[in-house]
C-alpha positions as a printed Julia matrix, in Angstrom:
729×3 Matrix{Float64}:
 -38.44   -90.37  48.63
 -41.97   -91.32  49.37
 -45.38   -90.28  49.27
 -48.4    -90.12  51.59
 -50.77   -92.27  51.15
 -53.27   -90.73  53.43
 -53.5    -87.68  51.83
 -53.57   -89.4   48.08
 -57.07   -90.84  48.44
 -56.56   -93.23  45.51
 -58.25   -95.81  44.9
 -57.55   -99.41  45.55
 -55.25  -100.95  43.01
 -56.75  -103.27  40.71
 -55.54  -105.96  38.13
 -57.46  -104.84  35.08
 -56.81  -100.97  35.32
 -53.3    -99.7   36.34
 -53.86   -95.97  38.5
 -51.94   -93.17  37.21
 -51.04   -90.4   40.21
 -51.36   -86.38  39.22
 -48.07   -86.18  40.37
 -46.65   -88.91  37.62
 -48.74   -86.56  35.17
 -47.74   -83.43  36.21
 -43.77   -84.57  35.69
 -44.58   -86.09  32.44
 -45.93   -82.98  31.25
 -42.76   -81.07  32.48
 -40.91   -83.81  30.79
 -42.61   -83.23  27.47
 -42.22   -79.47  27.63
 -38.78   -79.16  28.08
 -37.81   -81.79  25.61
 -39.6    -79.95  23.0
 -38.09   -76.3   24.34
 -34.42   -77.97  23.97
 -36.35   -79.53  20.42
 -36.88   -75.89  19.8
 -33.69   -74.36  20.13
 -31.76   -77.08  18.39
 -33.44   -77.31  15.22
 -33.01   -74.43  12.63
 -35.65   -71.94  11.94
 -36.97   -73.49   9.22
 -37.81   -76.83  10.68
 -39.66   -75.48  13.94
 -43.35   -75.98  12.36
 -42.06   -79.96  11.96
 -41.49   -80.2   15.71
 -44.34   -77.94  16.98
 -46.48   -79.91  15.14
 -45.1    -82.87  16.73
 -45.63   -81.71  20.19
 -48.93   -80.15  19.19
 -50.03   -83.84  18.47
 -48.55   -85.38  22.24
 -50.41   -82.02  23.69
 -53.59   -83.47  22.01
 -53.21   -86.99  22.58
 -52.83   -86.39  26.44
 -55.42   -84.17  26.9
 -58.29   -85.18  24.79
 -58.97   -82.02  22.88
 -58.98   -80.86  19.53
 -57.36   -78.0   19.76
 -53.94   -77.3   21.5
 -54.41   -73.7   21.94
 -56.87   -74.2   24.52
 -54.52   -76.74  26.27
 -53.89   -75.63  30.11
 -50.42   -77.48  31.17
 -51.66   -79.74  34.91
 -49.92   -77.89  37.78
 -48.79   -79.88  40.82
 -50.77   -80.38  43.68
 -48.63   -79.15  46.34
 -50.89   -80.85  48.71
 -49.98   -83.66  47.66
 -46.5    -83.66  47.83
 -44.98   -83.9   50.94
 -41.58   -81.88  52.95
 -38.64   -84.41  51.02
 -40.8    -84.48  47.44
 -40.5    -80.13  47.68
 -36.88   -79.56  48.61
 -35.91   -82.41  46.06
 -37.64   -80.39  43.37
 -36.14   -77.27  44.64
 -32.93   -78.86  44.71
 -32.96   -79.62  41.01
 -34.71   -76.2   39.98
 -31.69   -74.62  41.24
 -29.36   -77.46  39.25
 -31.34   -77.09  36.48
 -30.7    -72.89  36.27
 -27.34   -73.1   36.83
 -26.9    -75.66  33.78
 -28.68   -73.49  31.64
 -26.85   -70.37  32.22
 -23.38   -72.37  31.12
 -24.87   -73.78  28.85
 -26.4    -70.97  27.21
 -29.18   -71.19  24.39
 -26.76   -73.94  22.66
 -28.51   -77.11  23.76
 -26.45   -79.25  21.75
 -23.07   -78.19  23.22
 -20.96   -81.12  24.76
 -19.28   -80.88  27.86
 -16.74   -82.52  28.1
 -14.74   -84.5   31.12
 -12.35   -86.99  30.35
 -13.12   -89.75  27.97
 -17.0    -89.15  29.2
 -19.63   -86.58  27.08
 -23.0    -86.14  27.83
 -25.3    -83.14  25.57
 -27.19   -80.63  27.14
 -30.52   -82.23  26.5
 -29.26   -85.67  28.2
 -28.27   -83.75  31.47
 -32.01   -81.94  30.89
 -33.83   -85.33  30.57
 -31.56   -87.56  33.89
 -32.45   -84.83  35.89
 -36.29   -84.08  35.32
 -36.56   -88.06  34.52
 -34.77   -88.47  38.03
 -38.15   -86.5   39.45
 -40.99   -88.4   37.57
 -39.21   -91.18  39.4
 -40.15   -90.48  42.85
 -43.67   -92.4   42.06
 -42.41   -94.51  39.07
 -39.54   -94.79  36.62
 -39.56   -93.06  33.11
 -37.96   -94.05  30.56
 -37.4    -91.12  27.98
 -35.62   -92.03  24.71
 -35.74   -88.65  22.72
 -33.5    -88.67  19.75
 -31.54   -85.2   19.23
 -31.08   -85.37  15.43
 -35.16   -87.04  14.66
 -37.51   -84.2   13.55
 -41.01   -84.08  13.78
 -41.15   -87.9   16.19
 -43.66   -88.12  18.97
 -41.85   -88.54  22.37
 -42.74   -91.85  24.14
 -43.01   -91.58  27.91
 -43.21   -95.25  29.65
 -44.31   -94.94  33.37
 -43.41   -97.78  35.19
 -44.16   -98.22  38.74
 -41.04   -99.63  40.78
 -39.94   -99.69  44.41
 -40.0    -95.85  46.02
 -36.58   -97.2   47.92
 -34.67   -98.15  44.74
 -36.15   -94.84  42.76
 -35.09   -92.43  46.12
 -31.23   -94.61  45.86
 -31.38   -94.18  41.7
 -32.25   -90.21  42.48
 -29.39   -89.62  44.11
 -27.14   -91.04  41.82
 -28.47   -88.56  38.76
 -28.47   -85.59  41.21
 -25.1    -86.4   42.39
 -23.63   -87.51  38.22
 -25.22   -84.57  37.14
 -23.05   -82.29  40.39
 -20.13   -84.22  38.97
 -20.48   -82.93  35.67
 -20.76   -79.58  36.46
 -18.31   -79.4   38.61
 -15.93   -81.11  36.03
 -17.43   -78.48  33.19
 -16.48   -75.9   35.53
 -12.69   -76.81  36.18
 -12.02   -77.54  32.45
 -13.81   -73.72  31.61
 -11.25   -72.84  34.34
  -8.48   -74.26  33.34
  -9.36   -73.66  29.53
  -9.23   -69.4   30.59
  -5.7    -70.17  32.69
  -4.2    -71.69  29.71
  -5.73   -68.57  27.56
  -4.4    -66.25  29.6
  -1.04   -66.94  30.24
  -1.04   -67.63  26.32
  -2.28   -63.9   26.72
   0.4    -62.46  29.04
   3.3    -64.74  26.65
   2.38   -63.07  23.77
   2.34   -59.82  25.37
   5.64   -60.27  27.26
   7.01   -60.83  23.02
   5.32   -57.92  22.06
   7.1    -55.75  24.37
  10.52   -57.34  23.94
  10.28   -57.06  20.53
   8.63   -53.43  20.94
  11.44   -52.34  23.49
  14.3    -53.65  21.14
  12.47   -50.9   18.45
  12.75   -48.08  20.61
  16.21   -48.83  21.29
  17.13   -49.19  17.61
  15.0    -46.02  16.9
  16.28   -44.59  20.02
  20.01   -45.02  18.75
  18.89   -43.91  14.98
  17.86   -41.03  16.09
  20.78   -40.29  18.69
  23.26   -41.07  15.34
  21.52   -39.44  12.96
  19.62   -36.86  14.54
  22.73   -34.08  14.24
  22.35   -34.86  10.34
  18.87   -34.34  10.4
  18.71   -31.08  12.42
  21.49   -29.6   10.47
  19.89   -30.15   7.11
  16.26   -29.08   8.59
  18.36   -25.89   9.79
  19.91   -24.6    6.79
  16.58   -25.74   4.86
  14.9    -22.82   7.29
  17.53   -20.5    8.12
  19.36   -17.55   5.71
  23.12   -17.18   5.7
  22.51   -14.78   8.37
  21.0    -17.06  10.87
  23.5    -20.2    9.84
  26.64   -17.4   10.49
  25.14   -15.85  13.95
  24.81   -20.08  14.68
  28.11   -21.1   13.76
  29.91   -17.52  15.22
  28.45   -18.64  18.97
  28.68   -22.31  18.71
  32.67   -22.71  19.64
  32.08   -20.1   22.54
  28.92   -21.9   24.36
  31.18   -23.76  26.9
  33.26   -21.04  27.81
  30.38   -18.77  28.22
  29.58   -21.51  31.31
  33.3    -22.37  32.39
  34.36   -18.58  32.38
  32.34   -17.51  35.13
  34.28   -20.26  37.67
  37.31   -18.22  36.45
  36.68   -14.37  38.14
  34.38   -16.04  41.28
  35.04   -13.06  43.21
  33.33   -10.72  40.93
  30.7    -12.91  39.64
  29.37   -13.25  43.09
  28.74    -9.95  44.29
  27.19    -8.82  40.53
  24.96   -11.45  40.96
  24.01    -9.86  44.51
  23.61    -7.01  43.65
  21.97    -8.04  39.53
  19.36    -9.94  41.64
  18.29    -7.06  43.59
  18.86    -4.56  40.64
  15.98    -6.73  38.81
  13.92    -7.11  41.2
  13.14    -3.75  41.81
  11.19    -3.22  38.27
   9.58    -6.69  38.52
   7.89    -5.56  41.83
   7.01    -2.28  41.13
   5.78    -3.31  37.47
   3.79    -6.02  38.96
   2.22    -3.58  41.46
   1.65    -1.06  38.39
  -0.34    -3.96  36.41
  -2.18    -5.13  39.03
  -4.15    -1.72  39.32
  -4.7     -1.59  35.76
  -5.46    -4.89  34.87
  -8.13    -5.19  37.95
  -6.4     -7.68  39.46
  -5.26   -10.24  36.51
  -1.78    -9.79  36.69
   0.22    -9.08  39.94
   3.66    -9.04  41.05
   3.6    -12.98  41.76
   3.27   -13.11  38.01
   6.35   -10.42  37.24
   8.24   -12.83  39.32
   8.09   -16.03  37.85
   8.22   -14.59  34.16
  10.95   -12.27  34.74
  13.04   -15.49  36.19
  11.16   -17.69  33.63
  12.7    -15.33  30.83
  15.39   -15.02  31.81
  16.78   -18.42  32.11
  15.82   -19.77  28.72
  17.11   -17.03  27.34
  20.78   -17.48  29.2
  20.84   -20.75  27.5
  19.49   -20.45  24.19
  20.73   -16.57  23.19
  23.04   -15.72  21.58
  24.35   -12.86  23.29
  24.36   -13.88  27.18
  25.1    -10.61  27.91
  22.03    -9.34  27.49
  18.86    -9.48  29.79
  15.46    -9.83  29.21
  12.52    -7.51  31.72
   9.98    -5.86  32.2
   9.44    -2.92  30.78
   7.35     0.11  30.73
   6.64    -0.01  26.67
   5.13    -3.79  27.17
   3.39    -2.53  30.61
   1.63    -0.32  28.21
   0.8     -2.72  26.08
  -0.77    -5.0   28.04
  -2.71    -1.79  29.53
  -4.0     -0.94  26.02
  -5.08    -4.63  25.48
  -6.93    -5.3   29.12
  -8.63    -2.51  28.09
  -9.84    -3.83  24.67
 -10.95    -6.95  25.6
 -12.66    -5.0   28.52
 -14.79    -2.72  25.65
 -15.58    -5.84  23.3
 -16.62    -8.31  26.32
 -14.0    -10.54  25.22
 -11.81   -13.07  28.12
  -8.48   -11.59  28.41
  -6.05   -14.54  28.52
  -7.23   -16.17  25.81
  -6.71   -13.08  23.44
  -3.13   -12.12  25.3
  -2.47   -16.31  24.67
  -3.34   -16.01  21.02
  -1.69   -11.82  20.74
   1.57   -13.37  22.38
   1.67   -16.84  20.1
   1.54   -15.01  16.86
   4.08   -12.67  17.68
   6.17   -15.6   18.62
   5.48   -17.1   15.3
   6.41   -13.24  13.92
   9.9    -13.03  15.84
  11.13   -16.69  14.56
  10.26   -16.25  11.1
  12.32   -12.49  11.12
  15.05   -14.27  13.22
  15.31   -17.24  10.99
  15.02   -15.03   7.94
  17.87   -12.91   9.16
  15.97    -9.8    9.56
  18.31    -8.53  12.06
  20.51    -7.23   9.76
  17.84    -4.02   9.4
  18.8     -2.89  12.35
  22.08    -1.39  10.91
  19.69     1.43   9.74
  19.4      2.11  13.68
  22.18     4.45  13.74
  23.9      5.75  17.25
  21.53     8.95  16.87
  18.54     6.35  17.38
  20.45     3.91  19.81
  21.52     7.25  21.97
  17.9      9.28  21.75
  16.85     5.51  23.12
  18.95     4.72  25.14
  18.13     8.48  27.19
  14.43     7.96  26.88
  15.18     4.34  29.2
  17.11     6.7   31.8
  14.69     9.3   32.1
  12.24     6.7   32.57
  13.87     5.16  35.35
  14.46     8.23  37.06
  11.26     9.77  36.29
   9.53     6.37  38.25
  11.62     6.84  41.47
  10.93    10.55  41.46
   6.97     9.96  41.27
   6.52     7.37  43.82
   8.9      9.43  46.31
   5.8     12.33  45.36
   3.21    10.01  46.06
   4.22     9.76  49.68
   3.71    13.74  49.8
   0.52    13.68  48.58
  -0.64    11.07  50.29
   0.53    12.11  53.4
  -0.94    14.52  55.79
  -0.26    18.23  55.11
   0.14    18.47  59.02
   2.73    15.67  59.21
   5.47    15.58  56.48
   7.56    12.85  59.0
   7.23    10.32  56.38
   7.77    11.58  53.44
  10.69    13.61  54.09
  12.41    10.24  55.76
  11.63     8.37  52.69
  13.42    10.74  50.46
  16.18    10.71  52.91
  16.64     6.74  52.5
  16.12     6.97  48.36
  18.88     9.5   48.62
  21.04     8.33  50.76
  20.9      4.5   48.9
  21.04     6.33  45.56
  24.37     8.31  46.99
  26.21     5.34  49.0
  25.5      3.13  45.93
  27.26     5.81  43.14
  29.91     5.85  46.08
  30.88     2.37  46.77
  31.14     1.61  43.16
  33.59     4.56  42.38
  35.67     3.43  45.2
  37.51     0.83  43.19
  39.22     4.28  41.46
  40.08     6.05  44.67
  43.28     5.77  46.74
  42.25     4.01  49.77
  43.68     0.76  50.74
  44.67    -2.01  48.29
  43.19    -3.39  44.94
  42.04    -6.31  46.37
  40.14    -4.26  49.06
  38.86    -1.59  46.82
  37.46    -4.26  44.29
  35.99    -6.57  47.11
  34.46    -2.71  48.01
  32.97    -2.23  45.07
  31.84    -5.68  44.24
  29.27    -6.05  46.97
  29.13    -2.39  48.44
  25.34    -1.85  46.53
  23.95    -4.79  48.14
  25.08    -3.89  51.73
  23.53    -0.23  51.48
  20.34    -2.07  50.14
  20.23    -4.39  52.68
  21.75    -1.47  55.71
  18.79     0.72  54.89
  16.48    -2.63  55.3
  17.39    -3.36  58.63
  17.58     0.09  59.75
  13.44     0.29  58.86
  13.61    -2.69  61.3
  14.71    -1.12  63.8
  11.65    -0.26  66.68
  12.23     2.85  66.88
  12.37     3.72  63.37
   9.32     1.68  62.84
   7.69     4.96  64.02
   7.98     6.79  60.77
   5.74     4.08  59.2
   7.92     3.93  55.75
   5.84     1.42  53.2
   7.7     -1.25  51.84
   7.0     -3.83  49.13
   3.39    -4.9   48.74
   3.49    -8.53  47.49
   1.32   -11.34  48.33
   2.29   -13.39  51.51
   1.66   -16.1   49.86
   2.39   -17.95  46.25
  -0.74   -18.04  44.28
  -1.44   -17.25  40.58
  -3.88   -13.66  40.63
  -7.04   -14.57  40.79
  -6.21   -18.61  41.67
  -6.61   -19.3   38.19
  -4.44   -22.2   36.75
  -1.27   -21.88  35.01
  -2.6    -22.78  31.65
  -5.0    -20.88  29.97
  -7.61   -22.01  27.34
  -7.18   -21.08  24.11
 -10.38   -22.3   23.16
 -12.38   -19.75  24.4
 -12.49   -17.29  21.73
 -13.75   -17.9   18.43
 -11.56   -18.56  15.59
 -12.1    -15.21  14.07
 -11.28   -13.71  17.2
  -8.29   -16.0   16.65
  -7.61   -14.89  13.66
  -7.92   -11.02  14.42
  -5.29   -10.96  17.04
  -2.67   -10.95  14.09
  -3.14    -7.41  14.12
  -2.02    -6.39  17.36
   0.61    -9.52  17.45
   2.25    -7.42  14.69
   2.37    -4.27  16.44
   3.56    -6.02  19.64
   6.26    -7.52  17.1
   7.36    -4.2   16.17
   8.2     -3.13  18.94
  10.21    -5.75  20.63
  12.15    -6.03  17.32
  13.42    -2.74  18.21
  13.62    -2.85  21.82
  15.48    -5.68  21.28
  17.25    -5.37  18.66
  18.29    -1.86  20.15
  19.19    -3.17  23.68
  21.73    -5.73  22.56
  22.92    -3.25  19.74
  24.16    -1.23  22.9
  25.67    -4.62  24.54
  27.32    -5.03  21.28
  28.61    -1.79  21.23
  32.85    -1.64  20.11
  33.2      0.7   23.36
  32.3     -2.25  25.83
  35.19    -4.42  24.31
  33.65    -7.91  24.16
  35.42   -10.25  22.49
  33.07   -13.48  21.25
  30.89   -11.84  18.69
  27.14   -10.9   18.05
  24.19   -12.73  16.81
  21.35   -10.72  16.51
  18.98   -13.5   14.71
  19.97   -15.85  17.75
  18.48   -13.56  20.08
  15.29   -13.04  18.44
  14.51   -16.18  17.61
  15.06   -16.71  21.24
  13.05   -14.24  22.23
  10.41   -15.65  19.91
  10.28   -18.75  21.56
  10.15   -17.67  24.62
   7.08   -15.43  24.2
   4.94   -18.29  23.29
   6.03   -19.93  26.29
   4.98   -17.08  28.7
   1.53   -16.66  26.52
   0.63   -20.24  27.01
   1.61   -19.62  30.78
  -0.89   -16.54  30.78
   2.65   -14.49  32.36
   3.56   -11.12  31.06
   5.95   -10.56  28.15
   9.68    -9.76  28.71
  11.74    -7.54  26.16
  15.27    -6.26  25.77
  16.25    -4.92  28.94
  18.83    -1.84  28.04
  19.29    -0.65  31.85
  20.23    -4.31  33.22
  21.96    -5.4   30.16
  24.64    -2.06  30.38
  24.82    -2.97  34.01
  24.78    -6.48  33.51
  28.23    -5.81  31.43
  29.71    -2.61  33.66
  29.58    -5.42  36.32
  31.76    -8.27  35.31
  33.57    -5.31  33.51
  37.44    -5.4   34.77
  40.34    -2.39  34.93
  43.49    -3.53  33.62
  46.41    -1.07  33.32
  48.76    -2.02  30.75
  52.07    -2.23  32.3
  53.94    -2.2   28.66
  51.35     1.0   27.24
  50.66     2.55  30.68
  47.17     2.6   29.49
  44.02     1.35  31.44
  42.54    -2.01  29.07
  38.8     -2.91  30.2
  37.95    -6.88  30.18
  34.72    -8.18  30.53
  33.77   -11.3   31.87
  31.32   -12.94  29.29
  29.39   -15.49  30.93
  25.68   -17.19  31.1
  25.77   -18.41  34.22
  25.46   -14.96  35.83
  22.49   -14.17  33.78
  21.02   -17.83  34.04
  21.68   -17.52  38.41
  20.32   -14.12  38.78
  16.96   -15.09  37.13
  17.24   -18.16  39.21
  17.24   -16.93  42.02
  14.48   -14.04  40.92
  12.24   -17.28  40.29
  12.93   -18.81  43.83
  11.84   -15.19  44.99
   8.17   -16.62  45.14
   9.34   -18.62  47.81
  10.33   -15.59  50.33
   7.16   -13.46  49.66
   7.87   -12.64  53.41
  11.09   -11.52  53.42
  10.82    -8.93  50.55
   7.76    -7.8   52.18
   9.99    -6.03  54.41
  12.97    -4.18  51.76
  11.52    -0.34  51.8
  10.13     1.33  48.92
  12.6      4.39  49.34
  15.39     1.87  48.99
  13.63     0.49  45.64
  13.19     4.19  44.14
  17.34     5.09  45.22
  18.24     1.79  43.04
  16.13     3.19  40.0
  18.01     6.21  40.53
  21.32     4.81  40.07
  20.24     2.55  37.23
  18.98     5.5   35.59
  22.21     7.87  36.36
  24.29     4.81  35.72
  22.53     4.23  32.31
  24.03     7.73  31.3
  27.08     6.66  31.56
  29.24     6.52  28.2
  26.27     8.24  26.11
  27.71    10.97  24.39
  24.29    12.75  23.68
  24.22    13.29  27.27
  27.86    14.41  27.19
  27.11    17.22  24.01
  24.57    18.09  26.67
  27.36    19.43  29.31
  29.73    19.99  26.62
  27.37    22.7   24.97
  28.45    25.31  28.03
  31.84    24.01  27.85
  34.79    26.61  27.44
  36.31    24.77  23.92
  39.67    24.6   25.06
  39.14    22.77  27.96
  38.02    20.26  25.44
  40.23    17.32  23.65
  41.31    18.51  20.38
  38.93    15.75  18.27
  35.92    17.28  20.3
  32.79    18.2   18.12
  32.8     21.71  18.82
  36.33    22.22  18.2
  35.77    20.29  14.79
  32.61    21.61  13.57
  32.02    24.08  15.73
  29.49    24.65  19.05
  27.02    25.68  16.52
  26.67    22.78  14.41
  26.86    20.7   17.49
  24.07    22.3   19.33
  21.84    22.14  16.39
  22.41    18.01  15.99
  22.22    17.95  19.91
  19.03    20.1   19.64
  17.4     17.65  17.25
  18.44    14.74  19.3
  16.34    16.54  22.91
  13.34    16.98  20.68
  12.83    14.03  19.71
  13.51    12.32  23.27
  11.21    14.78  24.56
   8.89    13.86  21.99
   9.05    10.36  22.38
   8.92    10.93  26.11
   5.08    12.71  26.02
   3.81     9.77  23.57
   4.94     7.53  26.11
   2.86     9.62  28.88
  -0.64     8.93  26.96
  -1.87     5.33  27.34
  -4.74     4.96  24.42
  -1.85     5.25  22.07
   1.31     3.85  23.19
   0.66     0.43  21.62
   2.39     2.28  18.52
   5.09     3.33  19.91
   7.27     1.18  17.58
   5.97     3.11  14.98
   8.16     6.5   17.14
  11.02     4.45  16.49
  10.75     4.08  12.95
  10.22     7.7   12.9
  13.73     8.39  14.93
  15.02     5.89  11.83
  13.49     8.11   9.54
  14.84    10.94  10.32
  18.33    10.21  10.51
  18.56     8.69   7.37
  16.74    11.16   5.23
  16.4     14.43   6.88
  19.48    14.89   8.72
  21.73    14.21   5.31
  20.1     16.89   3.86
  22.18    19.96   6.68
  24.55    17.5    7.71
  27.48    16.14   5.59
  29.07    12.66   5.73
  32.23    14.4    7.41
  30.38    15.94   9.54
  27.92    12.75  10.76
  31.59    10.96  11.11
  32.85    14.04  13.75
  29.7     13.77  15.59
  30.81     9.99  15.98
  27.18     8.7   13.84
  28.86     7.71  10.77
  25.9      6.33   7.8
  26.28     2.61   7.79
  26.88     1.49   4.12
């Protein structure tokens, strides 16, 4: 690097006076400035004043002025610096900025490479000393630990070629030191990373060992912990139920495989028997809730609830399904939320969660023992209400066809009525075919088991024929694709309502709990009736706890609540019943296959129906109405209340000797039966008023009150026994 002598216009050299160039003066000032900056960063704050004084003295001596406040650092004359010098200065500026970023504010930090150690201020001094030596060699000796010493700068002129060589060597040293510092930092980070990975690996191994030990402890000790916890919470009634059903739990699943010919047709028929109410109630719910809950929700809820109940319940022969009473309660709750401008699903979820907690408390406390006060008088009236309700819904559907049709063309309503009655009578015939005289026992059994499903498929295929479609018989109204109503998500947001409203939801939840308590226990009580010849025992409290847990799950998902379904449960018992003749006594005996597999499979198929919606749409509504007629009529079988209604007009000589008419007289029996008829009519009328249906459980309690406190004033205990309704002890 060299200077252009023509552009500098310097005066000729003289032995008496040495000339100092402006460039050298500028470089000297730069060295002083950065040296002072290094000292300021290195010295403590308390000692800055001394350093500042020294720097002020240097500047005073250089500028020759009385005050340094007006001192202005000389700026280099760009025009006096040739291209090589300018490029060198730019290069060193970049190196300086790189070094300052790596060294940070600690100018005294050491950069070590092998056995060589250079301080940050030394590097800066070397860098900018090299710039000063472009015209002359600058000797800078600044003591790093000295305070307040004056900076002495000696500027001497040396050979320009030697200066250029020295500058290149110094820059090379700076680059080498920088490279070594970067490599050292990378190596250090690498070592730290490897150490961290090692520590994490060791921690993972330790956690894994701890998890294995914890899992082993849980597996080995959880039965004892669960037993102690269960003993603490559950009463003796609940523990007895659990002990009674636990020994049968495995056989509840395996017994079904011993009766495959009976299980398969029962599953197929009961699938349609459970599908019809789910679709019907789903259609009605969609109308009364403005599309908030529809057919898809009822199918999912029926399937999920049924599968969970089959796994966790005490009596697997009972089914859960939507009921008219539950639908009426949901309708009333929706109207209340609409009037109060409250979001429906959060209120619905909180009511369900409160009800779930109440039912689980009732089950664990053994409160289901109170159901013994619900005598046969109440059971028969409630059973009769369900039967009448199914038949009423079937005829209501057929009546709508006539109301909505053109008065001048009633072809479609009569065709629909024919399909419904054909489905009903055909199903009744094939079910009774087992007791006929035709064919052998095996063939009669196959016709009886597969007959109801064959009837449904037959009328559905007939409706698909081209020449039959001109009648436009209505089919099931279900969505084309699987989607919850309104496109909402599965989980309900529980925080959308105030805390006060959440607590107030406990009030309607208590009414819902009473409804479920009565409905569930009465349905299971009818299943456990001694006339059904079940052998594995009852477990009312387990059933109540299972229903409580399922209600909580459905509430959080915003799906409709399910409850004990008497019609489906009794048809399940009869579908799994087998008539056998005792060769020794010659009497006909009933054997029921008690299994959980049928209920689980039926409801699994019901839940999977959401994937077959386009096919379900092809089932005619009159066929569903025919199934409703069959279920309602079938439920009347075995109900002594309806038998006494028909026997009231029978000749006493043609009745058995122990019949109530022969024991008590026609007048006494008809009085008791008439009271049951009035109670049935009162319940049916009460159910038809939507605004008060939410209080229906109170009517069940009223029936129990009549039987326990009113009827004993007019009937003796002997008369109750003759009427097959003894008072519980």
